[in-house]
KEVEXVO-690921 format. One line per 3 residues: their letters; for each residue x, y, z of C-alpha. Coordinates in pm, 1 decimal. Layout:
KEVEXVO-690921
A = X,Y,Z | ...
***
This chain:
KEVEXVO-690921
MAL = 10332.7,29278.3,2311.6 | 10259.4,29482.6,2619.1 | 9950.2,29458.5,2828.0
AKR = 9762.2,29776.9,2915.0 | 9747.5,29808.8,3286.5 | 9522.4,30051.2,3471.8
DEH = 9663.3,30249.6,3755.0 | 9397.5,30251.2,4027.3 | 9512.5,30580.5,4179.0
KRV = 9455.8,30798.8,3871.5 | 9128.5,30988.6,3830.4 | 8873.8,30896.8,3565.2
NSD = 8797.3,31165.6,3309.2 | 8421.3,31219.7,3310.2 | 8377.5,31517.2,3074.2
INV = 8069.2,31509.1,2854.7 | 8125.2,31562.1,2484.1 | 7852.4,31807.3,2376.4
TPM = 7960.8,31842.7,2013.4 | 7725.8,31573.1,1876.6 | 7434.8,31722.7,2069.5
VDV = 7506.1,32069.5,1928.4 | 7523.3,31924.6,1576.6 | 7184.3,31757.5,1615.1
MLV = 7029.4,32074.2,1760.3 | 7156.9,32286.7,1470.5 | 7013.1,32044.2,1216.2
LLI = 6675.8,32048.8,1395.1 | 6682.2,32428.9,1406.7 | 6742.2,32448.8,1031.8
IFM = 6461.9,32200.7,961.9 | 6215.1,32400.0,1172.6 | 6321.2,32726.6,1009.4
VVT = 6251.3,32581.8,665.7 | 5922.0,32409.8,752.0 | 5758.5,32683.0,964.9
PML = 5674.9,32928.8,682.6 | 5502.6,32646.2,495.7 | 5267.4,32582.2,787.7
NNK = 5101.4,32924.6,762.1 | 4930.9,32835.0,435.9 | 4706.1,32556.3,552.2
VNV = 4541.3,32507.0,213.9 | 4746.0,32441.9,-98.8 | 4646.3,32702.4,-353.6
ELP = 4831.3,32800.0,-671.4 | 4810.3,33178.4,-653.0 | 4790.4,33395.0,-965.2
QAT = 5095.6,33603.6,-1049.9 | 5093.2,33983.7,-1042.8 | 5373.0,34226.4,-1124.1
AAV = 5233.6,34535.2,-946.8 | 5148.4,34372.5,-615.1 | 5178.9,34535.8,-273.4
VMD = 5348.2,34336.9,4.2 | 5101.5,34235.2,277.1 | 5306.8,34109.9,570.6
DAN = 5001.4,34098.6,799.1 | 4863.1,33804.2,599.2 | 5129.8,33577.5,751.7
KED = 5032.3,33647.7,1111.7 | 4871.2,33368.7,1309.5 | 4557.8,33564.7,1396.1
SVV = 4491.0,33690.7,1042.8 | 4166.6,33585.0,877.4 | 4241.0,33403.8,550.4
VAV = 3980.1,33272.1,308.4 | 4094.1,33030.3,36.5 | 3920.8,32888.8,-269.0
TRD = 4082.0,32579.0,-419.0 | 4090.1,32465.2,-779.5 | 3794.5,32232.9,-728.5
GKT = 3579.1,32514.5,-582.4 | 3600.5,32430.0,-210.9 | 3602.2,32727.0,26.7
YLG = 3822.7,32730.5,337.3 | 3831.0,32969.1,630.1 | 4176.2,32925.3,777.0
GDQ = 4224.3,32549.2,754.1 | 3858.2,32449.3,789.5 | 3633.3,32384.0,493.6
TAP = 3317.0,32594.2,501.8 | 3014.7,32649.5,285.6 | 3020.5,32986.6,104.1
DAL = 2679.6,33084.1,244.7 | 2798.5,33028.2,606.1 | 3121.3,33217.6,547.9
GEK = 2979.6,33559.5,644.1 | 2863.7,33450.9,989.3 | 3190.8,33279.7,1073.5
IAA = 3403.1,33574.3,958.5 | 3184.3,33818.5,1152.0 | 3234.0,33609.8,1465.9
MLD = 3611.6,33602.1,1412.7 | 3636.1,33977.1,1350.6 | 3406.0,34070.3,1638.4
KKT = 3685.2,34123.0,1893.1 | 3959.5,34233.5,1651.8 | 4054.9,34591.9,1580.3
DKR = 4187.7,34514.6,1231.4 | 3885.9,34414.2,1022.5 | 4090.3,34302.3,721.8
VYF = 4039.9,33965.3,551.5 | 4291.4,33808.7,312.5 | 4177.6,33607.1,13.6
RGD = 4375.8,33328.4,-154.0 | 4210.5,33213.0,-474.9 | 4357.0,32943.2,-696.9
QRA = 4436.3,33073.9,-1043.2 | 4241.2,32787.0,-1201.0 | 3941.1,32809.8,-969.2
NYG = 3594.5,32862.2,-1112.1 | 3509.8,33232.9,-1121.2 | 3163.4,33167.5,-974.9
AVM = 3311.4,32990.3,-670.0 | 3553.5,33278.9,-614.6 | 3277.9,33539.5,-641.6
SAI = 3045.8,33352.1,-404.3 | 3328.7,33336.4,-147.4 | 3394.0,33709.4,-190.8
DGV = 3021.2,33774.8,-149.2 | 3032.0,33574.5,174.3 | 3321.0,33788.6,298.3
RAA = 3133.6,34106.4,206.2 | 2824.0,33976.2,389.4 | 3028.5,33984.9,709.7
GVS = 3068.5,34361.5,669.0 | 3433.5,34348.3,567.8 | 3542.2,34664.2,389.1
QLG = 3906.1,34570.8,327.3 | 3975.8,34251.0,135.5 | 4337.8,34175.3,50.3
MLT = 4383.1,33958.7,-259.0 | 4703.0,33754.2,-223.4 | 4917.3,33679.8,-530.8
DKP = 5263.6,33549.0,-615.9 | 5547.2,33738.5,-780.4 | 5625.6,33624.4,-1134.1
LM = 5946.4,33428.1,-1182.8 | 6209.0,33626.7,-1366.6
***
C-alpha cells in the first residue's frame, strides 16, 4: 500500500466548476416560464367555451383593464374585489390617462346572469364603448 504524498512545488488547480450552477439556473428559468402566464389571471374563473372567438392578445398585457365575475357572484377589477356599483368610477379613473379605452371581461360560465349584467352595467357606466368578452377554446 502506497501513501499519497503531496509535492509542495506543484500548483493547486483552482478552477470553478460552473456546470451545477448552470443546471440550477436552467431549471429556475423553466419554472418561471411555466408559472408567469398563470400570474396574469389573478382571479380563478372558469371561462365559457366559444368556437368562433377572436384572439385578443392585448388582454394579457400588464396594464390592461380586466373585470372578472366569479361563480359566487363576486366582482373583481384586476385582482381587487369591488362592488358592482363602484366599478364605473374605478374603471373611469384607470382609463383616464390611457389611449386604449378597452376593458376585458372574464365571466365564470356558472356565474349568476344578474351578477354578470350588473358588472357589465358598471363597465358601461364608465363610458367604455369596447368590451372584450374573454372565452376559452373548446377541447377537441
